[in-house]
N, C-alpha and C positions, 0 to 999 in steps of 0.2 A: 462644709465637711466638719468641721469640730462639732455641730449637733449630730452627725451620720457615725462618725466615730469616735465620739465619747472623751475626745480631747479639747484638755481646755488650754486652747494655744496662751501664748505673749508673744506680742507683733508688735517688730522693731524695723523704724527704718535707720537707714543710714546718717552716721554724722560725723563730717569729715570732709574727705574727699579722694576720687578712684572709686568708688565703691558701686554698687550694680542699684539699681532700681531709686525711689525715691531718696537724696539726698538732703540733710540738713546741713547747708553754710554758717549760719552765728545763730545766736542766741536769741534774736527775733523769732525768726523761723521755730527752733524747739517749744518756744513758746506759745508760735502758732498752730503747730502740730498738736501739741501736747491738747490745746483746747479742742482740737475739733475728734483728740480719739478718747477722753476720757469719759466719757461718755458710754463707751463701747462694751459690753462685759466680754473683754479681754486683759490680760497683766502686759501694762505699757513699758517698752524699753526703747531702748536705743544702742545700736552699733557702733562703737568710735573707729571709725576708717581711717586707716591712713596711719601714721606716725606722728601727726603734727593736730591732732582733735585735742588734747587734754592745752594745749595755749589758744584752740580758735573758741572752746566754750566754756562758760562759766561756772565753777562750780555749784552754784545758786541750782541754775539754768537746770543743769543736768540733774540737780539734787529731785528735780519735778519727779519723775519715772520713779517705776516700782524697779528696774534695774538694771546695770551698764554690762555691755559683754566685750568684749572683740578679739582678735586672733592676730595668728604670728603669720599671716599670709601675706601680710606687706612688710620686708623686714631691710633694712640695711646692707646691699654688700659687700663682701670685702674690700671692694673700691668706693664705697662711701655712696653706692648709686642707688636712689630706689626701686627695687624690686617687688613688683606682685608674682610672688614664686608658685603663681596658678594659673601665671600664664609665660609656656613656652618661653614667647622670645625676649622676655623680660629675665632669665636664669640664666645668666654668663659665667663659666665655670676658668676664664680665659684668668690662668696662671695659677689655677690649683686644680688638685683633685675633688672628685664628688666627696670622700672622709671630708675635707678640708671644708667642702661648700656644707655638709652636715654641722661640722663644729661651729659655721658661722649660722646657722637657722637655731643650733641652742642655746648660743651664748644671746641671741638677738631674742630670743624667745623668752631669756630668764630676766633681761633688762624690762622687759615689755612688761612682763608680770612683776615685777617689782614698780617698777616706776607709773604707769597708768592707775586709774582708779576704779578699774573693773572689777563684775562681780563675777564675772562667768569666764571662760577660757573656752569659746566657741571653735569652733574645725578643728579642735587639739591634736601634735602630732603629723599633719596634713605635711605632702612631701609634693615635690615638683613631680610631675609627670613621669617624667625619664627615671625616678628614684623607686617610685611606687611598689614596682617589684621587688624591690628589694628591702623592704620595710624592715621587717626582723632583723636585719644585719645592721641598716644604719641605728636605728633606735636601741641601742646595748644600753643593759641595766643602768651603768653610770651615766649613760644621757637622760634617761626616764628619770632617777632619781634628782637629780640636777631641779630637772623642771617640778617633779613632784615636791621637791623641797621647799621653793617658791611659792608656791599654788598653799600649800599645808601652814608655810609662815605669813602669805599674807590673806588663808581664809576666803579663797577662790575656788568655786566650783568648778567640776571639771565637764563639761559637756562630753553628750556618747553620741555620735551624727549617725543617724541611719544611712543619709545620703552616702558619703564616703565608706561607713563602716569605722569609724577611729572615735576613740584611742584602741589596740586593741585589746581584745578580751586579758592577755596577759597584765599588760598596762593599767586597763579598770580592777582588776583584783592586786595588782599594788596598792592603786590610790584607795581601794574599799579598807586595807589593812591599816592604811596612816588616818582613816578617818575624815577622808576627804569629801566631798558632795558631791552628789550628781544634780544635772540637768538633764533633757531630754531634746532634742531637737535639732533644725538643720537649716539650712538659708535657700535663696528664692533663686536658684539657677532656673525654676521653672516652676509648675504649678503643681508638680508628681510629687508630694512631701512624703505618700506612703502613709502608712501606719504604725512606725516607730518598731519596725521588725527587727532591726539590731538593738534597739534598746531592751525589746525582750528576752533575743537571744541573753542578751548581759546578764539580765536579771537574774533568767534560770539559772546561766553560768557562772555569776559571782552571788550570790543570794542577794544581791540589791531589795532590802525592803525599803519603808516609807520614813525611818528611822535617816534612811543613806540619803533623803531627798533634799535639795537646796531649796530654799523659800525663799520670797522677800524680806520677809523679816529678819532674817538668818546676817541681812548685808552690814558691812562696816564699812561701810565706804564711805562713810560721811565724817567719820573718824579720822581716813587714814589722809597724809598730805599727799598733794597730788606735786607729782614732779612735772614741771614745765619743762621742755627740751626741742630742741629739731631734727636734729641729729646722734645718730650710735656713733661716737670714735673710740 
């Protein structure tokens, strides 16, 4: 697919717990995986999965890879329960309404991006399935700016995701105006990766150029302190 489409892929397994596909469980597995893939003609990355990955792996082991990324699809909800918001059965509104749940998502996103050593915010602005129809309602300017503020501070790149068509063109434009860098990519739900159609649409709509793209050489994670935590209270 890479040669057919002319796309130079970065390939990344999950490191942590609760993800889909190949999972790396400890430093030994991280080093073994790296030895397997380092001869291949792709960028080698790792996705931090769940919210305990920073305490599971050493900074040195993760530092062997070209880039690290994570998302906010796993959060601690308002009752401190681990919730994978891409699974309807783990999204519980008991005691609060959807606006309040959205505030929890934003709070958690800010904490994740502040405290985890990720270069890239993947699957950005993802919402539970029953909230997606009102995406623009829930992603208000105030909430968008809270997330973009921490991305700008931490020099984290924003993934434009063609599978979910997120973030919105409006959010991409707001990020570009702040000088936030972009990457193009999606996750491995299945083999239908597409040809980055939404990314190309965003390039045209927002005037994205090569100067707006993030490269691994821009990473500051080696100098960023790693905060170890188990839950968000």
